[in-house]
C-alpha positions in Angstrom: 29.5 2.1 -8.5 25.9 0.2 -7.9 25.2 -1.2 -11.4 22.3 -2.6 -10.6 20.3 -1.0 -7.7 21.8 -2.4 -4.6 21.4 0.9 -3.1 17.8 1.4 -3.7 16.2 -1.7 -2.7 18.1 -1.8 0.3 17.2 1.8 1.1 13.1 0.8 -0.4 13.5 -2.1 1.7 14.7 0.0 5.3 12.1 2.4 4.3 9.0 0.3 3.8 10.0 -1.0 6.9 10.3 1.9 9.5 7.0 3.1 8.2 5.3 -0.3 9.3 6.7 0.3 12.3 5.6 3.8 13.0 9.2 5.6 12.5 7.7 7.8 9.9 10.5 10.4 9.8 13.5 7.7 9.6 11.5 5.9 6.4 10.8 9.4 4.7 15.0 10.0 5.3 15.3 6.4 3.4 12.3 6.9 0.9 13.5 9.9 -0.9 17.4 8.6 -0.6 16.1 5.6 -2.6 14.2 8.1 -5.0 17.4 10.0 -5.6 19.7 7.2 -6.0 21.5 7.2 -10.0 20.0 3.3 -10.4 16.8 2.1 -9.4 14.3 -0.6 -10.2 11.4 0.8 -12.3 9.1 -1.7 -11.3 9.0 -0.2 -7.3 8.7 3.0 -8.5 4.9 2.9 -8.3 5.3 1.6 -5.1 8.2 3.8 -4.0 6.0 6.2 -4.1 2.6 5.0 -2.6 5.0 5.3 0.6 6.0 8.3 0.4 2.0 8.6 0.2 1.9 7.3 3.2 4.5 8.8 4.9 2.7 12.3 3.7 -0.9 10.7 5.2 0.8 10.8 8.9 2.2 13.6 8.9 -1.0 15.2 7.9 -0.1 16.7 4.7 -3.2 15.4 2.6 -1.1 17.8 -0.9 1.9 16.4 -0.5 0.6 12.5 -0.5 -2.0 13.7 -4.0 1.3 14.6 -5.1 3.2 11.2 -4.5 -0.2 9.4 -5.4 -0.3 11.4 -8.8 4.1 10.3 -9.1 3.0 6.6 -8.8 0.3 6.8 -11.2 3.0 8.4 -13.9 5.4 5.5 -12.7 2.8 2.9 -13.2 2.2 4.3 -16.9 5.4 4.0 -17.7 5.5 0.1 -17.0 4.3 -2.0 -19.9 2.4 -4.0 -17.0 0.5 -3.2 -14.2 1.5 -3.6 -10.8 -1.6 -3.9 -8.9 -0.7 0.1 -6.5 -3.1 2.2 -8.4 -6.2 -0.7 -7.2 -4.1 -0.6 -3.7 -3.6 3.1 -3.9 -7.8 3.5 -4.5 -8.6 1.7 -1.4 -5.8 3.3 1.3 -6.9 6.7 -0.2 -10.4 6.7 -1.3 -11.1 10.7 -0.7 -8.3 10.9 -3.2 -8.7 11.8 -7.1 -5.8 11.4 -8.3 
C-alpha cells in the first residue's frame, strides 16, 4: 500500500500540469483519481479542489465550480494554518460567493 501518499501527489501534479496545457478532460481524470486515493496530503486538498473548480470553469459548469470552491474552503478550514488558496480563489472567481 501507498503509506506516504505518493500516488496522490503524482496525480495532483500531473492533473495540474495537464490543466495548464489545456488538456482539461485528462486533467479532470487525474485530479479526481488523486482525490480518490486513500492516502492524501491534507495541505494539498484545498489546491486540488481549486484545480477542479478551474476545470469546471473551463467546462462552463459554474455549479460544479461552486461545489469545488466550497469543498476547498472546508478543506482549508480543517488545517491549522492558511494556505492562501481561498485568497487565490477569490481573485480567480470574483463573481462567486463561497
